[in-house]
Backbone bond lengths (Angstrom), bond angles and torsions (degrees), N, CA, C in turn:
res aa  C-N    CA-C-N  psi(-1)  N-CA   C-N-CA  omega(-1)  CA-C   N-CA-C  phi
1 X - - - 1.458 - - 1.519 111.35 -
2 X 1.325 119.59 -26.69 1.446 121.64 -177.12 1.517 113.55 -62.97
3 X 1.334 117.96 -16.94 1.453 119.85 177.55 1.525 112.48 -67.46
4 X 1.304 117.14 -13.66 1.475 121.18 178.65 1.524 111.97 -92.52
5 X 1.316 116.20 -7.37 1.476 120.11 179.53 1.522 108.06 -94.07
6 X 1.329 115.21 122.42 1.468 120.74 178.26 1.528 107.81 -114.59
7 X 1.319 114.92 128.64 1.460 120.94 176.03 1.520 107.70 -136.03
8 X 1.308 116.58 121.84 1.451 121.57 176.30 1.522 107.68 -120.90
9 X 1.308 116.08 154.92 1.463 119.31 -179.33 1.529 109.92 -141.38
10 X 1.325 114.57 155.27 1.468 119.93 173.72 1.530 108.69 -154.94
11 X 1.296 113.89 144.90 1.472 120.23 175.72 1.519 110.15 -73.91
12 X 1.308 116.94 143.66 1.440 120.98 176.18 1.522 109.77 -70.08
13 X 1.328 116.60 136.06 1.454 120.16 -176.43 1.533 112.07 -76.17
14 X 1.318 117.12 -24.27 1.469 120.15 -174.92 1.528 114.15 -104.05
15 X 1.311 117.58 -32.47 1.455 120.12 -175.14 1.535 110.45 -112.02
16 X 1.316 115.24 119.27 1.453 121.83 179.39 1.534 110.53 -62.31
17 X 1.290 117.56 141.40 1.471 125.16 175.42 1.537 113.36 73.29
18 X 1.330 119.14 8.28 1.448 120.82 178.00 1.535 108.82 -102.77
19 X 1.332 115.34 128.70 1.461 122.55 -178.44 1.517 108.26 -122.13
20 X 1.329 116.61 132.85 1.449 122.39 177.88 1.539 108.77 -104.64
21 X 1.305 115.70 136.00 1.482 122.99 177.26 1.508 107.62 -118.37
22 X 1.326 115.69 142.88 1.455 122.76 177.72 1.517 107.56 -130.99
23 X 1.337 116.72 129.05 1.457 121.08 -177.24 1.514 110.68 -140.28
24 X 1.308 114.96 162.21 1.474 120.84 176.52 1.547 110.45 -90.43
25 X 1.341 116.82 11.24 1.449 121.30 -178.49 1.538 110.95 -99.99
26 X 1.318 117.02 149.09 1.478 120.82 178.76 1.519 110.85 -82.12
27 X 1.339 117.05 96.26 1.461 120.77 -179.21 1.519 112.05 -78.45
28 X 1.342 116.71 -24.53 1.463 122.84 175.72 1.527 108.34 -141.08
29 X 1.317 114.44 171.99 1.468 119.14 172.93 1.519 108.36 -65.34
30 X 1.315 116.00 158.55 1.464 121.67 -178.64 1.527 110.06 -57.47
31 X 1.315 115.87 134.64 1.471 125.44 178.23 1.547 112.36 60.54
32 X 1.286 117.91 28.16 1.481 121.15 179.06 1.518 108.53 -117.71
33 X 1.319 116.87 137.62 1.456 122.54 175.43 1.515 109.00 -118.88
34 X 1.323 115.34 138.14 1.463 121.87 176.94 1.517 107.97 -122.61
35 X 1.321 118.20 132.53 1.459 121.74 178.70 1.543 109.00 -126.48
36 X 1.329 115.18 136.38 1.456 121.74 -179.91 1.509 108.35 -130.27
37 X 1.324 117.08 131.16 1.455 120.59 -177.96 1.514 113.29 -107.40
38 X 1.329 117.28 5.86 1.477 120.85 178.77 1.525 108.61 -158.89
39 X 1.314 113.98 163.41 1.470 120.28 175.73 1.539 109.25 -64.24
40 X 1.314 117.03 -38.72 1.474 120.03 178.95 1.534 110.80 -58.88
41 X 1.335 117.54 -43.48 1.462 120.36 177.24 1.523 111.02 -63.58
42 X 1.343 116.13 -38.92 1.476 118.97 178.88 1.519 111.06 -63.35
43 X 1.328 116.33 -39.68 1.447 120.48 179.55 1.517 113.33 -64.85
44 X 1.341 116.80 -23.84 1.454 122.14 177.98 1.537 111.78 -96.81
45 X 1.328 117.53 -2.58 1.458 121.72 -173.63 1.515 113.63 -91.86
46 X 1.317 113.99 -152.85 1.490 121.12 -178.28 1.527 110.24 -63.23
47 X 1.318 115.50 168.56 1.461 120.84 178.97 1.534 111.09 -62.63
48 X 1.334 117.01 -38.26 1.471 120.40 178.77 1.527 109.44 -63.87
49 X 1.337 116.44 -47.13 1.466 120.79 178.53 1.523 110.88 -59.59
50 X 1.308 117.01 -42.18 1.468 120.18 179.71 1.535 110.87 -62.18
51 X 1.325 116.85 -40.01 1.461 120.08 177.78 1.530 111.33 -64.55
52 X 1.316 116.98 -39.47 1.462 120.33 -178.83 1.524 112.45 -76.15
53 X 1.329 118.82 -16.02 1.453 121.64 179.60 1.535 111.74 -62.51
54 X 1.309 117.47 -21.54 1.470 121.05 179.15 1.518 113.52 -81.68
55 X 1.318 118.63 -4.75 1.472 121.04 179.96 1.529 108.89 -84.18
56 X 1.304 117.38 122.89 1.462 121.57 179.84 1.531 110.85 -66.35
57 X 1.330 115.00 138.15 1.453 119.86 170.86 1.509 116.36 99.17
58 X 1.334 118.86 -2.40 1.462 121.16 177.99 1.515 109.30 -81.26
59 X 1.346 115.96 127.31 1.458 122.77 176.59 1.517 110.57 -98.13
60 X 1.324 116.55 -50.58 1.462 121.47 176.66 1.533 110.09 -135.35
61 X 1.325 115.77 154.98 1.455 122.14 -178.96 1.532 109.41 -139.75
62 X 1.345 115.56 132.21 1.439 121.77 173.77 1.517 108.07 -127.80
63 X 1.348 116.47 128.81 1.456 123.39 179.29 1.513 108.79 -118.48
64 X 1.335 117.05 138.95 1.447 121.40 175.37 1.534 108.23 -154.75
65 X 1.335 115.09 106.32 1.474 122.96 -177.03 1.538 108.90 50.61
66 X 1.313 120.30 -110.29 1.468 122.03 -177.98 1.504 114.68 -100.85
67 X 1.340 116.81 14.06 1.460 120.82 -179.48 1.524 109.73 -115.83
68 X 1.319 114.64 148.79 1.457 120.72 -179.25 1.521 108.05 -145.47
69 X 1.314 117.41 136.83 1.476 122.28 174.57 1.521 107.36 -123.37
70 X 1.323 113.98 134.12 1.462 120.13 -179.75 1.520 108.20 -129.76
71 X 1.313 115.33 129.64 1.465 121.30 170.44 1.497 105.93 -97.11
72 X 1.363 115.88 128.82 1.466 120.21 -175.62 1.527 110.37 -106.49
73 X 1.317 115.09 161.96 1.454 121.59 173.41 1.523 108.61 -67.16
74 X 1.338 115.31 152.43 1.470 120.64 -177.63 1.527 113.33 -57.70
75 X 1.316 117.76 -39.77 1.469 121.15 -172.59 1.518 114.18 -88.13
76 X 1.305 117.80 5.52 1.463 121.05 -178.57 1.519 109.68 -93.76
77 X 1.311 116.43 130.48 1.452 122.02 179.64 1.539 110.82 -66.56
78 X 1.312 116.95 126.92 1.462 121.82 -176.28 1.529 111.71 -58.92
79 X 1.299 117.40 -44.39 1.472 121.16 -176.29 1.526 112.05 -70.02
80 X 1.301 117.05 -34.32 1.469 121.29 176.10 1.516 109.97 -67.41
81 X 1.330 116.39 -42.35 1.464 120.71 178.09 1.525 111.19 -62.31
82 X 1.313 116.73 -44.95 1.461 121.64 179.17 1.530 110.25 -58.98
83 X 1.348 116.55 -43.81 1.460 121.01 179.32 1.524 111.15 -63.98
84 X 1.335 116.77 -43.48 1.459 121.21 -179.00 1.538 111.28 -65.55
85 X 1.325 116.56 -45.08 1.477 120.64 -179.85 1.517 109.74 -63.85
86 X 1.314 117.84 -44.33 1.469 121.87 179.86 1.524 110.18 -60.16
87 X 1.329 116.84 -42.96 1.477 120.72 -179.40 1.548 110.35 -64.87
88 X 1.307 116.88 -41.69 1.476 119.06 179.47 1.523 111.13 -64.45
89 X 1.306 117.11 -43.43 1.483 121.39 179.47 1.537 110.22 -62.61
90 X 1.318 116.56 -45.41 1.483 119.37 178.26 1.521 111.12 -62.66
91 X 1.333 118.48 -45.84 1.461 120.86 178.88 1.527 110.80 -62.29
92 X 1.322 118.08 -38.35 1.450 121.72 -178.63 1.523 110.45 -62.00
93 X 1.322 117.69 -41.66 1.470 121.14 -173.29 1.531 113.27 -91.04
94 X 1.336 118.78 -9.28 1.464 119.25 179.60 1.508 111.43 -94.94
């Protein structure tokens, strides 16, 4: 079933440590945006946000339908974070 899950990512060109994710999965309800500025807020937020709260290095999280933006800590490897976030999203939806 994981072959139907698409997740792409790209670093923001203007803001350091910001990574954008694009997926074919419904991360929020249609036309709804969720923003979290701390792990504590994520733990109190939606089920997707709660799942992502366990990923080390996330500073802020914004979800909107199939898009997600994550600001990471300076010392966190971008590629490791992308792999961890992708794994959490796939596990959540499978």
